PDB file of the backbone (N, CA, C, O) and the ligand in Angstrom, with CONECT records:
HET     ZN  A 101       1
ATOM      1  N   MET A   1      13.754 -11.945  -2.477  1.00  0.00           N
ATOM      2  CA  MET A   1      12.704 -12.252  -1.511  1.00  0.00           C
ATOM      3  C   MET A   1      11.699 -11.104  -1.456  1.00  0.00           C
ATOM      4  O   MET A   1      12.073  -9.931  -1.470  1.00  0.00           O
ATOM      5  N   LYS A   2      10.419 -11.463  -1.393  1.00  0.00           N
ATOM      6  CA  LYS A   2       9.368 -10.443  -1.345  1.00  0.00           C
ATOM      7  C   LYS A   2       8.778 -10.353   0.048  1.00  0.00           C
ATOM      8  O   LYS A   2       8.734 -11.334   0.791  1.00  0.00           O
ATOM      9  N   TYR A   3       8.325  -9.149   0.386  1.00  0.00           N
ATOM     10  CA  TYR A   3       7.698  -8.939   1.687  1.00  0.00           C
ATOM     11  C   TYR A   3       6.502  -8.005   1.486  1.00  0.00           C
ATOM     12  O   TYR A   3       6.616  -7.034   0.738  1.00  0.00           O
ATOM     13  N   PRO A   4       5.347  -8.269   2.136  1.00  0.00           N
ATOM     14  CA  PRO A   4       4.175  -7.419   1.937  1.00  0.00           C
ATOM     15  C   PRO A   4       4.355  -6.016   2.519  1.00  0.00           C
ATOM     16  O   PRO A   4       5.064  -5.826   3.507  1.00  0.00           O
ATOM     17  N   LYS A   5       3.684  -5.017   1.873  1.00  0.00           N
ATOM     18  CA  LYS A   5       3.793  -3.631   2.330  1.00  0.00           C
ATOM     19  C   LYS A   5       3.053  -3.412   3.640  1.00  0.00           C
ATOM     20  O   LYS A   5       3.461  -2.592   4.463  1.00  0.00           O
ATOM     21  N   GLU A   6       1.973  -4.142   3.828  1.00  0.00           N
ATOM     22  CA  GLU A   6       1.179  -4.023   5.050  1.00  0.00           C
ATOM     23  C   GLU A   6       1.048  -5.399   5.704  1.00  0.00           C
ATOM     24  O   GLU A   6       0.709  -6.385   5.050  1.00  0.00           O
ATOM     25  N   VAL A   7       1.324  -5.441   7.006  1.00  0.00           N
ATOM     26  CA  VAL A   7       1.180  -6.697   7.736  1.00  0.00           C
ATOM     27  C   VAL A   7       0.383  -6.453   9.013  1.00  0.00           C
ATOM     28  O   VAL A   7       0.472  -5.394   9.634  1.00  0.00           O
ATOM     29  N   ARG A   8      -0.395  -7.461   9.381  1.00  0.00           N
ATOM     30  CA  ARG A   8      -1.140  -7.393  10.619  1.00  0.00           C
ATOM     31  C   ARG A   8      -0.330  -8.162  11.656  1.00  0.00           C
ATOM     32  O   ARG A   8      -0.220  -9.387  11.598  1.00  0.00           O
ATOM     33  N   THR A   9       0.235  -7.418  12.607  1.00  0.00           N
ATOM     34  CA  THR A   9       1.117  -8.044  13.595  1.00  0.00           C
ATOM     35  C   THR A   9       0.981  -7.361  14.954  1.00  0.00           C
ATOM     36  O   THR A   9       0.286  -6.356  15.103  1.00  0.00           O
ATOM     37  N   TYR A  10       1.661  -7.934  15.929  1.00  0.00           N
ATOM     38  CA  TYR A  10       1.549  -7.464  17.314  1.00  0.00           C
ATOM     39  C   TYR A  10       2.222  -6.105  17.502  1.00  0.00           C
ATOM     40  O   TYR A  10       3.343  -5.891  17.040  1.00  0.00           O
ATOM     41  N   CYS A  11       1.531  -5.188  18.183  1.00  0.00           N
ATOM     42  CA  CYS A  11       2.118  -3.900  18.539  1.00  0.00           C
ATOM     43  C   CYS A  11       2.374  -3.902  20.044  1.00  0.00           C
ATOM     44  O   CYS A  11       1.439  -4.092  20.820  1.00  0.00           O
ATOM     45  N   PRO A  12       3.623  -3.694  20.474  1.00  0.00           N
ATOM     46  CA  PRO A  12       3.932  -3.736  21.914  1.00  0.00           C
ATOM     47  C   PRO A  12       3.296  -2.593  22.711  1.00  0.00           C
ATOM     48  O   PRO A  12       3.122  -2.706  23.924  1.00  0.00           O
ATOM     49  N   LYS A  13       2.947  -1.484  22.028  1.00  0.00           N
ATOM     50  CA  LYS A  13       2.327  -0.373  22.753  1.00  0.00           C
ATOM     51  C   LYS A  13       0.829  -0.591  22.906  1.00  0.00           C
ATOM     52  O   LYS A  13       0.283  -0.417  23.996  1.00  0.00           O
ATOM     53  N   CYS A  14       0.154  -0.976  21.806  1.00  0.00           N
ATOM     54  CA  CYS A  14      -1.293  -1.237  21.853  1.00  0.00           C
ATOM     55  C   CYS A  14      -1.593  -2.574  22.524  1.00  0.00           C
ATOM     56  O   CYS A  14      -2.711  -2.799  22.988  1.00  0.00           O
ATOM     57  N   LYS A  15      -0.604  -3.458  22.577  1.00  0.00           N
ATOM     58  CA  LYS A  15      -0.714  -4.806  23.159  1.00  0.00           C
ATOM     59  C   LYS A  15      -1.741  -5.678  22.441  1.00  0.00           C
ATOM     60  O   LYS A  15      -2.282  -6.616  23.027  1.00  0.00           O
ATOM     61  N   THR A  16      -2.006  -5.371  21.192  1.00  0.00           N
ATOM     62  CA  THR A  16      -2.853  -6.224  20.343  1.00  0.00           C
ATOM     63  C   THR A  16      -2.283  -6.258  18.927  1.00  0.00           C
ATOM     64  O   THR A  16      -1.339  -5.541  18.594  1.00  0.00           O
ATOM     65  N   HIS A  17      -2.882  -7.103  18.116  1.00  0.00           N
ATOM     66  CA  HIS A  17      -2.502  -7.132  16.711  1.00  0.00           C
ATOM     67  C   HIS A  17      -3.158  -5.965  15.981  1.00  0.00           C
ATOM     68  O   HIS A  17      -4.370  -5.773  16.081  1.00  0.00           O
ATOM     69  N   THR A  18      -2.368  -5.189  15.250  1.00  0.00           N
ATOM     70  CA  THR A  18      -2.885  -4.079  14.447  1.00  0.00           C
ATOM     71  C   THR A  18      -2.216  -4.111  13.084  1.00  0.00           C
ATOM     72  O   THR A  18      -1.246  -4.838  12.869  1.00  0.00           O
ATOM     73  N   LEU A  19      -2.751  -3.307  12.159  1.00  0.00           N
ATOM     74  CA  LEU A  19      -2.169  -3.226  10.826  1.00  0.00           C
ATOM     75  C   LEU A  19      -0.909  -2.356  10.871  1.00  0.00           C
ATOM     76  O   LEU A  19      -0.925  -1.262  11.434  1.00  0.00           O
ATOM     77  N   HIS A  20       0.168  -2.842  10.283  1.00  0.00           N
ATOM     78  CA  HIS A  20       1.435  -2.121  10.275  1.00  0.00           C
ATOM     79  C   HIS A  20       1.886  -1.863   8.844  1.00  0.00           C
ATOM     80  O   HIS A  20       1.662  -2.682   7.952  1.00  0.00           O
ATOM     81  N   LYS A  21       2.524  -0.716   8.636  1.00  0.00           N
ATOM     82  CA  LYS A  21       3.176  -0.427   7.357  1.00  0.00           C
ATOM     83  C   LYS A  21       4.614  -0.912   7.453  1.00  0.00           C
ATOM     84  O   LYS A  21       5.304  -0.620   8.429  1.00  0.00           O
ATOM     85  N   ALA A  22       5.068  -1.649   6.448  1.00  0.00           N
ATOM     86  CA  ALA A  22       6.429  -2.179   6.457  1.00  0.00           C
ATOM     87  C   ALA A  22       7.310  -1.402   5.498  1.00  0.00           C
ATOM     88  O   ALA A  22       6.923  -1.124   4.363  1.00  0.00           O
ATOM     89  N   LYS A  23       8.514  -1.050   5.976  1.00  0.00           N
ATOM     90  CA  LYS A  23       9.489  -0.330   5.162  1.00  0.00           C
ATOM     91  C   LYS A  23      10.847  -0.961   5.392  1.00  0.00           C
ATOM     92  O   LYS A  23      11.111  -1.521   6.456  1.00  0.00           O
ATOM     93  N   LEU A  24      11.711  -0.867   4.384  1.00  0.00           N
ATOM     94  CA  LEU A  24      13.060  -1.399   4.525  1.00  0.00           C
ATOM     95  C   LEU A  24      13.884  -0.469   5.415  1.00  0.00           C
ATOM     96  O   LEU A  24      13.822   0.752   5.272  1.00  0.00           O
ATOM     97  N   PHE A  25      14.651  -1.051   6.327  1.00  0.00           N
ATOM     98  CA  PHE A  25      15.488  -0.266   7.240  1.00  0.00           C
ATOM     99  C   PHE A  25      16.681   0.299   6.478  1.00  0.00           C
ATOM    100  O   PHE A  25      17.379  -0.435   5.778  1.00  0.00           O
ATOM    101  N   THR A  26      16.914   1.610   6.615  1.00  0.00           N
ATOM    102  CA  THR A  26      18.097   2.213   6.007  1.00  0.00           C
ATOM    103  C   THR A  26      18.978   2.794   7.102  1.00  0.00           C
ATOM    104  O   THR A  26      18.498   3.430   8.041  1.00  0.00           O
ATOM    105  N   LYS A  27      20.269   2.562   6.961  1.00  0.00           N
ATOM    106  CA  LYS A  27      21.216   3.012   7.957  1.00  0.00           C
ATOM    107  C   LYS A  27      21.442   4.508   7.818  1.00  0.00           C
ATOM    108  O   LYS A  27      21.570   5.012   6.703  1.00  0.00           O
ATOM    109  N   GLY A  28      21.491   5.216   8.921  1.00  0.00           N
ATOM    110  CA  GLY A  28      21.802   6.641   8.896  1.00  0.00           C
ATOM    111  C   GLY A  28      23.287   6.858   8.679  1.00  0.00           C
ATOM    112  O   GLY A  28      24.071   5.919   8.813  1.00  0.00           O
ATOM    113  N   SER A  29      23.694   8.090   8.342  1.00  0.00           N
ATOM    114  CA  SER A  29      25.103   8.362   8.100  1.00  0.00           C
ATOM    115  C   SER A  29      25.868   8.347   9.417  1.00  0.00           C
ATOM    116  O   SER A  29      25.351   8.784  10.446  1.00  0.00           O
ATOM    117  N   ALA A  30      27.113   7.837   9.383  1.00  0.00           N
ATOM    118  CA  ALA A  30      27.927   7.726  10.582  1.00  0.00           C
ATOM    119  C   ALA A  30      28.420   9.098  11.019  1.00  0.00           C
ATOM    120  O   ALA A  30      28.780   9.920  10.176  1.00  0.00           O
ATOM    121  N   ARG A  31      28.440   9.358  12.320  1.00  0.00           N
ATOM    122  CA  ARG A  31      28.949  10.636  12.826  1.00  0.00           C
ATOM    123  C   ARG A  31      30.462  10.522  12.952  1.00  0.00           C
ATOM    124  O   ARG A  31      30.944   9.694  13.725  1.00  0.00           O
ATOM    125  N   PRO A  32      31.229  11.331  12.214  1.00  0.00           N
ATOM    126  CA  PRO A  32      32.680  11.162  12.208  1.00  0.00           C
ATOM    127  C   PRO A  32      33.360  11.494  13.532  1.00  0.00           C
ATOM    128  O   PRO A  32      34.457  11.002  13.797  1.00  0.00           O
ATOM    129  N   MET A  33      32.732  12.314  14.365  1.00  0.00           N
ATOM    130  CA  MET A  33      33.364  12.693  15.622  1.00  0.00           C
ATOM    131  C   MET A  33      32.860  11.864  16.806  1.00  0.00           C
ATOM    132  O   MET A  33      33.250  12.123  17.944  1.00  0.00           O
ATOM    133  N   ALA A  34      32.012  10.888  16.558  1.00  0.00           N
ATOM    134  CA  ALA A  34      31.519  10.039  17.646  1.00  0.00           C
ATOM    135  C   ALA A  34      32.655   9.181  18.196  1.00  0.00           C
ATOM    136  O   ALA A  34      33.568   8.813  17.456  1.00  0.00           O
ATOM    137  N   ILE A  35      32.606   8.861  19.486  1.00  0.00           N
ATOM    138  CA  ILE A  35      33.701   8.137  20.145  1.00  0.00           C
ATOM    139  C   ILE A  35      33.932   6.761  19.506  1.00  0.00           C
ATOM    140  O   ILE A  35      35.076   6.331  19.356  1.00  0.00           O
ATOM    141  N   GLY A  36      32.874   6.090  19.140  1.00  0.00           N
ATOM    142  CA  GLY A  36      33.008   4.759  18.528  1.00  0.00           C
ATOM    143  C   GLY A  36      33.665   4.805  17.174  1.00  0.00           C
ATOM    144  O   GLY A  36      34.471   3.933  16.850  1.00  0.00           O
ATOM    145  N   THR A  37      33.334   5.821  16.357  1.00  0.00           N
ATOM    146  CA  THR A  37      33.936   5.975  15.030  1.00  0.00           C
ATOM    147  C   THR A  37      35.419   6.290  15.158  1.00  0.00           C
ATOM    148  O   THR A  37      36.235   5.758  14.406  1.00  0.00           O
ATOM    149  N   ARG A  38      35.777   7.167  16.120  1.00  0.00           N
ATOM    150  CA  ARG A  38      37.184   7.527  16.327  1.00  0.00           C
ATOM    151  C   ARG A  38      37.994   6.337  16.809  1.00  0.00           C
ATOM    152  O   ARG A  38      39.130   6.129  16.383  1.00  0.00           O
ATOM    153  N   LYS A  39      37.401   5.564  17.698  1.00  0.00           N
ATOM    154  CA  LYS A  39      38.063   4.371  18.236  1.00  0.00           C
ATOM    155  C   LYS A  39      38.310   3.351  17.125  1.00  0.00           C
ATOM    156  O   LYS A  39      39.369   2.728  17.059  1.00  0.00           O
ATOM    157  N   HIS A  40      37.302   3.193  16.245  1.00  0.00           N
ATOM    158  CA  HIS A  40      37.413   2.246  15.136  1.00  0.00           C
ATOM    159  C   HIS A  40      38.498   2.683  14.159  1.00  0.00           C
ATOM    160  O   HIS A  40      39.296   1.862  13.708  1.00  0.00           O
ATOM    161  N   ASN A  41      38.532   3.993  13.826  1.00  0.00           N
ATOM    162  CA  ASN A  41      39.542   4.504  12.901  1.00  0.00           C
ATOM    163  C   ASN A  41      40.949   4.326  13.453  1.00  0.00           C
ATOM    164  O   ASN A  41      41.884   4.057  12.698  1.00  0.00           O
ATOM    165  N   ARG A  42      41.105   4.475  14.772  1.00  0.00           N
ATOM    166  CA  ARG A  42      42.413   4.302  15.396  1.00  0.00           C
ATOM    167  C   ARG A  42      42.858   2.840  15.289  1.00  0.00           C
ATOM    168  O   ARG A  42      44.048   2.555  15.152  1.00  0.00           O
ATOM    169  N   SER A  43      41.882   1.908  15.355  1.00  0.00           N
ATOM    170  CA  SER A  43      42.224   0.487  15.324  1.00  0.00           C
ATOM    171  C   SER A  43      42.695   0.045  13.947  1.00  0.00           C
ATOM    172  O   SER A  43      43.309  -1.015  13.824  1.00  0.00           O
ATOM    173  N   LEU A  44      42.420   0.835  12.898  1.00  0.00           N
ATOM    174  CA  LEU A  44      42.808   0.451  11.539  1.00  0.00           C
ATOM    175  C   LEU A  44      44.266   0.770  11.232  1.00  0.00           C
ATOM    176  O   LEU A  44      44.799   0.286  10.233  1.00  0.00           O
ATOM    177  N   TYR A  45      44.927   1.581  12.073  1.00  0.00           N
ATOM    178  CA  TYR A  45      46.339   1.892  11.855  1.00  0.00           C
ATOM    179  C   TYR A  45      47.212   0.684  12.184  1.00  0.00           C
ATOM    180  O   TYR A  45      46.834  -0.164  12.992  1.00  0.00           O
ATOM    181  N   GLY A  46      48.386   0.616  11.547  1.00  0.00           N
ATOM    182  CA  GLY A  46      49.377  -0.390  11.901  1.00  0.00           C
ATOM    183  C   GLY A  46      49.098  -1.745  11.279  1.00  0.00           C
ATOM    184  O   GLY A  46      48.145  -1.910  10.518  1.00  0.00           O
ATOM    185  N   HIS A  47      49.937  -2.705  11.610  1.00  0.00           N
ATOM    186  CA  HIS A  47      49.828  -4.031  10.999  1.00  0.00           C
ATOM    187  C   HIS A  47      48.785  -4.900  11.674  1.00  0.00           C
ATOM    188  O   HIS A  47      48.361  -5.912  11.116  1.00  0.00           O
ATOM    189  N   GLY A  48      48.375  -4.519  12.854  1.00  0.00           N
ATOM    190  CA  GLY A  48      47.380  -5.312  13.555  1.00  0.00           C
ATOM    191  C   GLY A  48      45.970  -5.044  13.062  1.00  0.00           C
ATOM    192  O   GLY A  48      45.042  -5.777  13.404  1.00  0.00           O
ATOM    193  N   GLY A  49      45.798  -3.989  12.252  1.00  0.00           N
ATOM    194  CA  GLY A  49      44.475  -3.621  11.793  1.00  0.00           C
ATOM    195  C   GLY A  49      44.096  -4.292  10.488  1.00  0.00           C
ATOM    196  O   GLY A  49      44.798  -5.178  10.002  1.00  0.00           O
ATOM    197  N   LYS A  50      42.998  -3.867   9.939  1.00  0.00           N
ATOM    198  CA  LYS A  50      42.521  -4.434   8.686  1.00  0.00           C
ATOM    199  C   LYS A  50      43.310  -3.816   7.542  1.00  0.00           C
ATOM    200  O   LYS A  50      43.524  -2.604   7.533  1.00  0.00           O
ATOM    201  N   ARG A  51      43.739  -4.603   6.598  1.00  0.00           N
ATOM    202  CA  ARG A  51      44.508  -4.072   5.489  1.00  0.00           C
ATOM    203  C   ARG A  51      43.809  -4.359   4.166  1.00  0.00           C
ATOM    204  O   ARG A  51      43.071  -5.335   4.032  1.00  0.00           O
ATOM    205  N   ALA A  52      44.058  -3.482   3.191  1.00  0.00           N
ATOM    206  CA  ALA A  52      43.416  -3.618   1.888  1.00  0.00           C
ATOM    207  C   ALA A  52      43.981  -4.818   1.146  1.00  0.00           C
ATOM    208  O   ALA A  52      45.183  -5.074   1.220  1.00  0.00           O
ATOM    209  N   GLY A  53      43.165  -5.537   0.453  1.00  0.00           N
ATOM    210  CA  GLY A  53      43.601  -6.695  -0.304  1.00  0.00           C
ATOM    211  C   GLY A  53      42.422  -7.397  -0.910  1.00  0.00           C
ATOM    212  O   GLY A  53      41.286  -6.946  -0.758  1.00  0.00           O
ATOM    213  N   THR A  54      42.665  -8.498  -1.598  1.00  0.00           N
ATOM    214  CA  THR A  54      41.565  -9.236  -2.213  1.00  0.00           C
ATOM    215  C   THR A  54      40.944 -10.168  -1.192  1.00  0.00           C
ATOM    216  O   THR A  54      41.632 -10.789  -0.381  1.00  0.00           O
ATOM    217  N   LYS A  55      39.632 -10.247  -1.254  1.00  0.00           N
ATOM    218  CA  LYS A  55      38.921 -11.139  -0.346  1.00  0.00           C
ATOM    219  C   LYS A  55      38.711 -12.495  -1.009  1.00  0.00           C
ATOM    220  O   LYS A  55      38.294 -12.571  -2.165  1.00  0.00           O
ATOM    221  N   THR A  56      38.997 -13.542  -0.287  1.00  0.00           N
ATOM    222  CA  THR A  56      38.823 -14.887  -0.844  1.00  0.00           C
ATOM    223  C   THR A  56      37.495 -15.499  -0.418  1.00  0.00           C
ATOM    224  O   THR A  56      36.930 -16.337  -1.121  1.00  0.00           O
ATOM    225  N   VAL A  57      37.007 -15.071   0.734  1.00  0.00           N
ATOM    226  CA  VAL A  57      35.770 -15.640   1.260  1.00  0.00           C
ATOM    227  C   VAL A  57      34.580 -14.910   0.658  1.00  0.00           C
ATOM    228  O   VAL A  57      34.520 -13.681   0.692  1.00  0.00           O
ATOM    229  N   LYS A  58      33.632 -15.663   0.107  1.00  0.00           N
ATOM    230  CA  LYS A  58      32.434 -15.072  -0.459  1.00  0.00           C
ATOM    231  C   LYS A  58      31.402 -14.918   0.651  1.00  0.00           C
ATOM    232  O   LYS A  58      31.189 -15.825   1.455  1.00  0.00           O
ATOM    233  N   LYS A  59      30.766 -13.744   0.676  1.00  0.00           N
ATOM    234  CA  LYS A  59      29.807 -13.475   1.753  1.00  0.00           C
ATOM    235  C   LYS A  59      28.525 -14.269   1.576  1.00  0.00           C
ATOM    236  O   LYS A  59      28.086 -14.533   0.456  1.00  0.00           O
ATOM    237  N   GLN A  60      27.941 -14.642   2.690  1.00  0.00           N
ATOM    238  CA  GLN A  60      26.723 -15.439   2.676  1.00  0.00           C
ATOM    239  C   GLN A  60      25.475 -14.592   2.526  1.00  0.00           C
ATOM    240  O   GLN A  60      24.377 -15.133   2.397  1.00  0.00           O
ATOM    241  N   GLY A  61      25.618 -13.286   2.540  1.00  0.00           N
ATOM    242  CA  GLY A  61      24.459 -12.405   2.465  1.00  0.00           C
ATOM    243  C   GLY A  61      24.130 -11.844   3.825  1.00  0.00           C
ATOM    244  O   GLY A  61      24.687 -12.257   4.843  1.00  0.00           O
ATOM    245  N   LYS A  62      23.200 -10.878   3.824  1.00  0.00           N
ATOM    246  CA  LYS A  62      22.870 -10.218   5.069  1.00  0.00           C
ATOM    247  C   LYS A  62      21.456 -10.538   5.496  1.00  0.00           C
ATOM    248  O   LYS A  62      20.602 -10.883   4.678  1.00  0.00           O
ATOM    249  N   ARG A  63      21.223 -10.420   6.788  1.00  0.00           N
ATOM    250  CA  ARG A  63      19.866 -10.524   7.303  1.00  0.00           C
ATOM    251  C   ARG A  63      19.210  -9.151   7.161  1.00  0.00           C
ATOM    252  O   ARG A  63      19.712  -8.157   7.686  1.00  0.00           O
ATOM    253  N   GLN A  64      18.103  -9.110   6.459  1.00  0.00           N
ATOM    254  CA  GLN A  64      17.439  -7.833   6.199  1.00  0.00           C
ATOM    255  C   GLN A  64      16.626  -7.404   7.403  1.00  0.00           C
ATOM    256  O   GLN A  64      16.059  -8.218   8.131  1.00  0.00           O
ATOM    257  N   LYS A  65      16.592  -6.079   7.585  1.00  0.00           N
ATOM    258  CA  LYS A  65      15.832  -5.510   8.690  1.00  0.00           C
ATOM    259  C   LYS A  65      14.713  -4.651   8.126  1.00  0.00           C
ATOM    260  O   LYS A  65      14.921  -3.923   7.155  1.00  0.00           O
ATOM    261  N   ILE A  66      13.532  -4.727   8.719  1.00  0.00           N
ATOM    262  CA  ILE A  66      12.431  -3.880   8.281  1.00  0.00           C
ATOM    263  C   ILE A  66      11.909  -3.059   9.454  1.00  0.00           C
ATOM    264  O   ILE A  66      12.043  -3.448  10.614  1.00  0.00           O
ATOM    265  N   VAL A  67      11.314  -1.920   9.128  1.00  0.00           N
ATOM    266  CA  VAL A  67      10.711  -1.050  10.140  1.00  0.00           C
ATOM    267  C   VAL A  67       9.197  -1.166  10.002  1.00  0.00           C
ATOM    268  O   VAL A  67       8.642  -0.946   8.926  1.00  0.00           O
ATOM    269  N   LEU A  68       8.539  -1.512  11.104  1.00  0.00           N
ATOM    270  CA  LEU A  68       7.082  -1.638  11.108  1.00  0.00           C
ATOM    271  C   LEU A  68       6.487  -0.451  11.841  1.00  0.00           C
ATOM    272  O   LEU A  68       6.884  -0.138  12.963  1.00  0.00           O
ATOM    273  N   GLU A  69       5.514   0.220  11.187  1.00  0.00           N
ATOM    274  CA  GLU A  69       4.858   1.360  11.822  1.00  0.00           C
ATOM    275  C   GLU A  69       3.404   1.017  12.071  1.00  0.00           C
ATOM    276  O   GLU A  69       2.675   0.635  11.155  1.00  0.00           O
ATOM    277  N   CYS A  70       2.985   1.160  13.333  1.00  0.00           N
ATOM    278  CA  CYS A  70       1.610   0.857  13.727  1.00  0.00           C
ATOM    279  C   CYS A  70       0.671   1.920  13.145  1.00  0.00           C
ATOM    280  O   CYS A  70       0.969   3.113  13.189  1.00  0.00           O
ATOM    281  N   SER A  71      -0.455   1.475  12.606  1.00  0.00           N
ATOM    282  CA  SER A  71      -1.400   2.419  11.988  1.00  0.00           C
ATOM    283  C   SER A  71      -2.215   3.172  13.032  1.00  0.00           C
ATOM    284  O   SER A  71      -2.790   4.218  12.728  1.00  0.00           O
ATOM    285  N   GLN A  72      -2.273   2.655  14.263  1.00  0.00           N
ATOM    286  CA  GLN A  72      -3.087   3.312  15.284  1.00  0.00           C
ATOM    287  C   GLN A  72      -2.277   4.269  16.152  1.00  0.00           C
ATOM    288  O   GLN A  72      -2.679   5.420  16.320  1.00  0.00           O
ATOM    289  N   CYS A  73      -1.147   3.829  16.710  1.00  0.00           N
ATOM    290  CA  CYS A  73      -0.382   4.690  17.618  1.00  0.00           C
ATOM    291  C   CYS A  73       0.859   5.283  16.958  1.00  0.00           C
ATOM    292  O   CYS A  73       1.572   6.066  17.586  1.00  0.00           O
ATOM    293  N   LYS A  74       1.134   4.920  15.681  1.00  0.00           N
ATOM    294  CA  LYS A  74       2.284   5.424  14.899  1.00  0.00           C
ATOM    295  C   LYS A  74       3.636   5.062  15.511  1.00  0.00           C
ATOM    296  O   LYS A  74       4.654   5.654  15.150  1.00  0.00           O
ATOM    297  N   LYS A  75       3.657   4.106  16.424  1.00  0.00           N
ATOM    298  CA  LYS A  75       4.904   3.651  17.038  1.00  0.00           C
ATOM    299  C   LYS A  75       5.646   2.764  16.041  1.00  0.00           C
ATOM    300  O   LYS A  75       5.043   1.936  15.358  1.00  0.00           O
ATOM    301  N   LYS A  76       6.968   2.951  15.970  1.00  0.00           N
ATOM    302  CA  LYS A  76       7.767   2.157  15.041  1.00  0.00           C
ATOM    303  C   LYS A  76       8.569   1.115  15.796  1.00  0.00           C
ATOM    304  O   LYS A  76       9.129   1.400  16.855  1.00  0.00           O
ATOM    305  N   HIS A  77       8.622  -0.072  15.261  1.00  0.00           N
ATOM    306  CA  HIS A  77       9.553  -1.057  15.794  1.00  0.00           C
ATOM    307  C   HIS A  77      10.156  -1.863  14.649  1.00  0.00           C
ATOM    308  O   HIS A  77       9.619  -1.904  13.542  1.00  0.00           O
ATOM    309  N   GLN A  78      11.282  -2.500  14.944  1.00  0.00           N
ATOM    310  CA  GLN A  78      12.040  -3.174  13.896  1.00  0.00           C
ATOM    311  C   GLN A  78      11.873  -4.673  13.977  1.00  0.00           C
ATOM    312  O   GLN A  78      11.569  -5.239  15.027  1.00  0.00           O
ATOM    313  N   ARG A  79      12.086  -5.301  12.816  1.00  0.00           N
ATOM    314  CA  ARG A  79      12.030  -6.757  12.758  1.00  0.00           C
ATOM    315  C   ARG A  79      13.157  -7.234  11.855  1.00  0.00           C
ATOM    316  O   ARG A  79      13.399  -6.672  10.787  1.00  0.00           O
ATOM    317  N   VAL A  80      13.839  -8.281  12.302  1.00  0.00           N
ATOM    318  CA  VAL A  80      14.904  -8.877  11.501  1.00  0.00           C
ATOM    319  C   VAL A  80      14.345 -10.124  10.844  1.00  0.00           C
ATOM    320  O   VAL A  80      13.751 -10.975  11.507  1.00  0.00           O
ATOM    321  N   ILE A  81      14.539 -10.226   9.531  1.00  0.00           N
ATOM    322  CA  ILE A  81      14.072 -11.410   8.821  1.00  0.00           C
ATOM    323  C   ILE A  81      15.146 -12.485   8.933  1.00  0.00           C
ATOM    324  O   ILE A  81      16.310 -12.268   8.595  1.00  0.00           O
ATOM    325  N   GLY A  82      14.729 -13.634   9.410  1.00  0.00           N
ATOM    326  CA  GLY A  82      15.658 -14.663   9.853  1.00  0.00           C
ATOM    327  C   GLY A  82      16.625 -15.202   8.844  1.00  0.00           C
ATOM    328  O   GLY A  82      17.768 -15.505   9.187  1.00  0.00           O
ATOM    329  N   THR A  83      16.196 -15.335   7.581  1.00  0.00           N
ATOM    330  CA  THR A  83      17.074 -15.957   6.599  1.00  0.00           C
ATOM    331  C   THR A  83      18.003 -14.929   5.967  1.00  0.00           C
ATOM    332  O   THR A  83      17.647 -13.761   5.810  1.00  0.00           O
ATOM    333  N   ARG A  84      19.195 -15.382   5.608  1.00  0.00           N
ATOM    334  CA  ARG A  84      20.158 -14.498   4.949  1.00  0.00           C
ATOM    335  C   ARG A  84      19.824 -14.418   3.458  1.00  0.00           C
ATOM    336  O   ARG A  84      19.530 -15.429   2.819  1.00  0.00           O
ATOM    337  N   THR A  85      19.875 -13.192   2.913  1.00  0.00           N
ATOM    338  CA  THR A  85      19.605 -12.996   1.487  1.00  0.00           C
ATOM    339  C   THR A  85      20.704 -12.147   0.882  1.00  0.00           C
ATOM    340  O   THR A  85      21.233 -11.238   1.521  1.00  0.00           O
ATOM    341  N   ARG A  86      21.046 -12.465  -0.388  1.00  0.00           N
ATOM    342  CA  ARG A  86      22.043 -11.661  -1.095  1.00  0.00           C
ATOM    343  C   ARG A  86      21.400 -10.458  -1.732  1.00  0.00           C
ATOM    344  O   ARG A  86      22.019  -9.398  -1.830  1.00  0.00           O
ATOM    345  N   LYS A  87      20.148 -10.611  -2.173  1.00  0.00           N
ATOM    346  CA  LYS A  87      19.444  -9.493  -2.824  1.00  0.00           C
ATOM    347  C   LYS A  87      18.672  -8.709  -1.790  1.00  0.00           C
ATOM    348  O   LYS A  87      18.353  -9.215  -0.714  1.00  0.00           O
ATOM    349  N   LYS A  88      18.370  -7.440  -2.136  1.00  0.00           N
ATOM    350  CA  LYS A  88      17.567  -6.592  -1.263  1.00  0.00           C
ATOM    351  C   LYS A  88      16.119  -7.070  -1.255  1.00  0.00           C
ATOM    352  O   LYS A  88      15.640  -7.679  -2.212  1.00  0.00           O
ATOM    353  N   LEU A  89      15.433  -6.776  -0.147  1.00  0.00           N
ATOM    354  CA  LEU A  89      14.022  -7.154  -0.030  1.00  0.00           C
ATOM    355  C   LEU A  89      13.175  -6.344  -0.988  1.00  0.00           C
ATOM    356  O   LEU A  89      13.398  -5.148  -1.178  1.00  0.00           O
ATOM    357  N   GLU A  90      12.198  -7.007  -1.589  1.00  0.00           N
ATOM    358  CA  GLU A  90      11.232  -6.306  -2.443  1.00  0.00           C
ATOM    359  C   GLU A  90       9.946  -6.148  -1.660  1.00  0.00           C
ATOM    360  O   GLU A  90       9.411  -7.122  -1.130  1.00  0.00           O
ATOM    361  N   MET A  91       9.444  -4.913  -1.585  1.00  0.00           N
ATOM    362  CA  MET A  91       8.179  -4.677  -0.921  1.00  0.00           C
ATOM    363  C   MET A  91       7.063  -4.794  -1.954  1.00  0.00           C
ATOM    364  O   MET A  91       7.032  -4.042  -2.928  1.00  0.00           O
ATOM    365  N   SER A  92       6.169  -5.717  -1.745  1.00  0.00           N
ATOM    366  CA  SER A  92       5.095  -5.919  -2.719  1.00  0.00           C
ATOM    367  C   SER A  92       3.742  -5.685  -2.076  1.00  0.00           C
ATOM    368  O   SER A  92       2.713  -5.809  -2.741  1.00  0.00           O
TER     369      SER A  92
HETATM  370 ZN    ZN A 101       0.232   0.477  18.214  1.00  0.00          ZN2+
END
C-alpha cells in the first residue's frame, strides 16, 4: 500500500487544514525496568503463560500507523490507517 509523503489535513492546534509531512510510526525500545514490562515478564512464567511452539493461525496483518507533522506549528499527531496490511507502507 502506498501513502503520500505530504498530505493536506486538519491540524487540531491550528484548527484548520494545513500541509502535513507524513512518516511511518516506529516503536521506541521497551524500558526493561518499567512496571508494565516487569509485570508482563512475570506473567510468562509457569504453565498459565505463553509457551514456545508452532503457530497454526496465520496473522491477518497489522494496521499501520503514521505520524503527521504540521508544517506551520510543527505539532505531531498520529493516524491509524483503517485497513489491515501485511506489507509495510510505502511513502511515495
Ligand atoms: Zn498546526
